[in-house]
C-alpha atoms as one frame of an Amber mdcrd trajectory, in Angstrom:
protein
 166.756-111.982 -63.867 170.033-110.292 -63.875 168.549-106.850 -63.898 166.162
-107.580 -61.034 169.156-109.009 -59.038 171.156-105.810 -59.665 168.275-103.715
 -58.589 167.606-105.794 -55.545 171.173-105.649 -54.311 171.524-101.916 -55.032
 168.102-100.791 -53.795 168.885 -99.691 -50.287 172.232 -98.103 -50.600 174.335
 -96.005 -53.042 177.749 -96.930 -51.411 180.519 -98.021 -53.672 180.638-101.441
 -52.071 176.988-102.159 -52.762 177.235-100.870 -56.355 180.129-103.221 -56.918
 178.287-106.063 -55.393 175.250-105.314 -57.580 177.363-105.272 -60.720 178.988
-108.516 -59.729 175.588-110.032 -59.181 174.450-108.903 -62.566 177.485-110.304
 -64.389 177.254-113.708 -62.618 173.544-113.866 -63.465 174.338-113.212 -67.135
 177.123-115.874 -67.134 174.807-118.420 -65.505 172.103-117.685 -68.030 174.604
-118.236 -70.818 175.567-121.615 -69.427 171.948-122.630 -68.932 171.178-121.670
 -72.509 174.184-123.670 -73.721 173.076-126.697 -71.794 169.615-126.392 -73.337
 171.126-126.202 -76.784 173.405-129.184 -76.217 170.515-131.198 -74.844 168.493
-130.333 -77.936 171.351-131.219 -80.325 172.330-134.365 -78.497 168.934-135.828
 -77.696 166.800-134.109 -80.319 164.205-133.313 -77.650 163.713-131.202 -74.569
 161.324-133.631 -72.922 163.171-134.762 -69.770 161.433-138.155 -69.783 162.802
-138.957 -73.170 166.174-137.596 -72.246 166.427-139.854 -69.164 165.254-142.898
 -71.146 167.879-142.248 -73.879 170.725-141.429 -71.497 172.067-145.017 -70.884
 172.100-145.770 -74.558 173.904-142.588 -75.487 176.504-142.824 -72.739 177.378
-146.529 -73.522 177.507-145.857 -77.250 179.872-142.893 -76.965 182.034-144.577
 -74.299 182.482-147.621 -76.557 183.252-145.381 -79.641 185.668-143.126 -77.877
 187.161-145.625 -75.476
């Protein structure tokens, strides 16, 4: 997605401003992809599933358990 965002922003012009904006778009897309992948891994490690139904069912039990342990 980052490459396509870069190409889309930089398609019509070769000015320095648009090139900088295209690079900024690419970098932010890569950073957001990294955070999304991290959230996926944390969900997998914490809930042992990627099924959102199972995650939402387990959420109240996990939250109350960790609040009591850490609180």
